[in-house]
C-alpha positions in Angstrom: -40.0 122.0 0.7 -43.3 123.3 -0.3 -45.8 122.1 -2.8 -47.5 125.5 -4.0 -49.9 124.8 -7.2 -47.6 122.2 -9.0 -44.5 124.5 -8.2 -42.2 123.0 -5.4 -40.3 125.8 -3.4 -36.8 124.4 -2.1 -34.8 126.8 0.0 -35.9 129.7 -1.9 -35.7 128.3 -5.2 -38.5 127.6 -7.5 -38.5 124.4 -9.3 -41.0 123.8 -11.6 -43.1 120.0 -11.6 -42.9 118.0 -14.8 -46.1 118.5 -16.6 -47.9 114.9 -17.0 -47.2 113.1 -19.9 -49.7 114.3 -22.8 -51.0 112.2 -25.7 -49.1 112.3 -28.8 -49.7 111.0 -32.5 -47.2 108.3 -34.2 -47.7 107.3 -38.0 -46.0 104.1 -38.9 -46.3 100.6 -39.8 -48.1 98.1 -37.2 -46.1 95.4 -36.6 -45.5 93.0 -33.5 -42.7 93.4 -30.8 -40.9 90.1 -31.5 -40.3 90.8 -35.2 -40.3 94.7 -35.1 -39.8 96.0 -38.7 -38.6 92.9 -40.2 -41.2 89.8 -40.0 -39.1 86.5 -39.5 -41.5 83.8 -40.3 -41.7 82.7 -44.1 -44.4 84.1 -46.4 -46.8 86.7 -45.8 -46.0 89.2 -43.0 -49.8 89.2 -41.8 -49.6 85.9 -41.1 -46.3 86.1 -39.2 -48.1 89.1 -37.1 -50.8 87.1 -36.2 -48.6 84.1 -35.0 -46.6 86.0 -32.9 -49.8 88.0 -31.3 -51.2 84.9 -30.9 -48.0 83.4 -29.2 -47.9 86.3 -26.3 -46.0 88.8 -28.2 -47.3 92.4 -28.0 -48.5 94.5 -31.2 -45.7 97.2 -32.3 -45.6 100.2 -34.5 -42.6 101.0 -36.6 -41.9 104.4 -37.2 -38.8 104.8 -39.1 -36.0 103.5 -37.0 -37.9 103.4 -33.9 -40.1 100.5 -32.9 -42.6 101.3 -30.3 -44.3 98.4 -28.0 -48.4 98.9 -28.1 -50.2 98.9 -24.9 -54.2 98.5 -25.1 -56.6 99.0 -27.7 -56.0 95.5 -29.5 -58.9 95.0 -31.1 -58.4 98.4 -33.5 -54.9 97.0 -33.7 -56.1 93.6 -34.7 -58.3 95.1 -37.5 -55.5 97.2 -39.2 -53.2 94.4 -39.2 -49.9 95.1 -40.7 -51.2 98.3 -42.3 -49.9 102.1 -42.0 -51.6 103.4 -39.0 -51.6 106.5 -36.9 -51.8 105.7 -32.8 -52.3 108.3 -30.4 -51.0 107.9 -27.0 -48.9 108.5 -24.5 -45.2 107.0 -24.8 -42.7 106.2 -22.1 -39.2 104.6 -23.2 -40.3 102.1 -25.9 -44.1 101.7 -25.2 -47.0 103.6 -25.8 -50.2 103.5 -23.9 -52.5 103.5 -26.9 -55.6 105.7 -26.5 -57.1 105.5 -30.2 -55.9 104.0 -33.6 -56.9 105.0 -37.1 -55.8 103.4 -40.6 -53.3 106.0 -42.3 -52.8 106.6 -46.0 
């Protein structure tokens, strides 16, 4: 087996090595990983989110029926609160490694 410029050659067959994950943009509503799409604490969703995050829950992004945990950039996520946001980052399973966050309309 030889590695030639990102292509593995095995027994005469060429197999392309998987490309590194590229950042993508996801637009949804910022929440927390404990509550996801539906906040469980009575009252204001923003207060619930703050309490959950303070208690150790990660921020999350609800995109349709999918809930992604958000890793990193917590200062910008805190500013957005429970608002709609576009998060750019690399997703692996149900977690997005956040590179940037911007409020969305």
